[in-house]
C-alpha positions as CSV (number, residue, x, y, z in Angstrom):
1,M,0.0,0.0,0.0
2,D,1.2,3.5,-0.8
3,V,2.7,5.3,2.2
4,K,0.9,8.5,1.4
5,L,-2.4,6.8,1.2
6,T,-1.8,5.0,4.6
7,A,-0.9,8.3,6.3
8,L,-4.0,9.9,4.8
9,A,-6.2,7.1,6.0
10,A,-4.7,7.3,9.5
11,G,-5.3,11.0,9.6
12,V,-8.9,10.7,8.5
13,L,-9.5,8.1,11.2
14,M,-7.9,10.3,13.9
15,V,-10.1,13.3,12.9
16,A,-13.3,11.3,12.6
17,A,-13.0,9.5,15.9
18,P,-14.5,11.5,18.8
19,A,-13.1,11.3,22.3
20,F,-16.0,9.0,23.3
21,A,-17.5,7.2,20.4
22,D,-20.9,6.9,22.2
23,E,-21.0,10.4,23.7
24,V,-24.5,11.9,23.5
25,A,-24.7,15.4,22.2
26,H,-26.4,18.0,24.4
27,A,-29.5,18.3,22.2
28,D,-29.8,14.5,21.8
29,V,-30.2,13.5,25.4
30,V,-33.4,11.5,25.8
31,F,-35.5,12.3,28.9
32,G,-38.1,10.0,30.3
33,E,-41.6,11.0,31.4
34,Y,-40.3,12.1,34.8
35,G,-37.0,13.7,33.6
36,E,-34.9,10.6,34.1
37,V,-32.1,9.8,31.6
38,E,-31.8,6.0,31.3
39,A,-28.9,5.9,28.8
40,S,-25.3,6.7,29.8
41,L,-24.1,9.9,28.1
42,T,-20.8,8.3,27.2
43,G,-21.1,4.5,27.2
44,V,-18.3,4.6,29.7
45,P,-19.0,3.8,33.4
46,G,-18.7,6.8,35.7
47,D,-15.7,7.0,38.1
48,A,-16.9,7.8,41.6
49,A,-13.6,9.2,42.7
50,A,-13.5,11.6,39.7
51,G,-17.1,12.5,40.4
52,R,-16.3,13.4,44.0
53,E,-13.6,15.8,42.7
54,V,-16.1,17.4,40.3
55,F,-18.7,17.7,43.1
56,I,-16.2,19.4,45.4
57,N,-14.6,21.6,42.7
58,R,-15.8,25.2,43.1
59,R,-15.1,25.8,39.4
60,L,-17.0,22.8,38.1
61,G,-19.9,21.2,39.8
62,N,-19.7,23.4,42.9
63,C,-22.4,21.2,44.5
64,L,-21.3,22.1,48.0
65,A,-22.5,25.7,47.4
66,C,-26.1,24.4,47.7
67,H,-26.0,20.9,49.2
68,E,-24.8,19.5,52.5
69,N,-23.0,16.2,52.2
70,S,-21.6,14.4,55.3
71,D,-19.1,12.6,53.1
72,M,-17.4,15.9,52.8
73,D,-17.4,17.1,56.4
74,D,-13.8,18.1,56.0
75,Q,-14.8,20.8,53.4
76,P,-16.1,24.2,54.5
77,F,-19.2,26.1,53.5
78,H,-21.9,23.5,52.8
79,G,-24.9,25.1,51.3
80,E,-28.5,24.9,52.6
81,V,-30.4,25.8,49.5
82,G,-30.7,22.3,48.0
83,P,-31.5,19.1,49.9
84,V,-29.0,17.2,52.0
85,L,-27.4,14.6,49.8
86,D,-26.8,12.0,52.5
87,G,-28.4,8.8,51.3
88,V,-29.2,10.2,47.8
89,G,-28.0,6.9,46.2
90,D,-30.8,5.1,48.1
91,R,-33.5,7.7,47.2
92,W,-32.9,8.1,43.5
93,S,-32.0,5.7,40.7
94,E,-28.9,6.3,38.5
95,A,-31.2,7.4,35.7
96,D,-33.0,9.8,38.0
97,L,-29.8,11.4,39.2
98,R,-28.4,11.6,35.6
99,G,-31.6,13.4,34.6
100,I,-31.4,15.8,37.5
101,I,-27.8,16.7,36.8
102,V,-28.3,17.0,33.0
103,N,-31.2,19.4,33.4
104,S,-32.8,19.6,36.9
105,K,-35.6,21.8,35.5
106,N,-37.2,18.7,33.9
107,V,-37.7,17.3,37.4
108,F,-38.0,20.4,39.6
109,P,-39.4,23.2,37.4
110,D,-38.8,25.9,40.0
111,T,-35.3,24.9,41.1
112,I,-32.4,27.3,41.0
113,M,-30.1,24.3,40.3
114,P,-28.3,24.8,37.0
115,A,-28.6,22.4,34.0
116,F,-25.1,21.0,33.9
117,Y,-25.3,19.3,30.5
118,V,-27.2,21.9,28.4
119,S,-25.5,24.1,25.8
120,E,-28.2,26.6,24.7
121,G,-31.1,28.6,26.0
122,F,-29.0,30.7,28.4
123,I,-29.4,34.4,29.0
124,N,-26.5,36.8,29.0
125,I,-23.9,34.2,28.4
126,R,-20.2,35.1,27.8
127,E,-19.4,34.8,24.2
128,D,-16.5,32.4,24.8
129,L,-18.8,30.0,26.7
130,A,-21.6,29.9,24.1
131,G,-22.5,26.4,23.0
132,Q,-20.8,24.8,26.0
133,S,-22.2,23.0,29.0
134,I,-21.0,23.4,32.5
135,L,-19.9,19.7,32.7
136,T,-18.8,17.3,30.1
137,A,-20.7,14.1,29.4
138,Q,-18.1,12.0,31.3
139,Q,-18.1,14.4,34.2
140,V,-21.9,14.0,34.5
141,E,-21.4,10.2,34.5
142,D,-18.7,10.5,37.2
143,V,-20.9,12.7,39.4
144,V,-23.7,10.2,39.1
145,A,-21.3,7.4,40.1
146,Y,-20.2,9.4,43.1
147,L,-23.8,10.2,44.2
148,M,-24.7,6.5,43.9
149,T,-22.1,5.8,46.6
150,L,-24.0,8.1,49.1
151,Q,-26.2,5.5,50.7
152,D,-27.6,5.3,54.2
């Protein structure tokens, strides 16, 4: 086979292959009747340790700004706006939690919780952030995996 053709084919494959072959685009997320999202956004299992880091990170999930979580007693400034998340893995299914994180407004219409995997419909968004979501699809899966560890 011609070396130029092989290099071209390899380059096309590298460009065509996304980071996660099964990643669901923001607009293609399928919600159930009650806001749940049954299918993984990436096809890759969530990493609970990575999800814990997203949860705690004030520049990503910033979940502690609104939620108390006894698993993070060593962290300051737990919020009191949202519900306490102790035992959340017993109260909600993985699909329910994924739906809430992707777009909580589908489950709780009056919530102030942001939609973490939505990329449009925002008001007064910075131009450099247009078309982006707060979390990536894998970060959503990681946070879901972490929340599922919070059981009574």
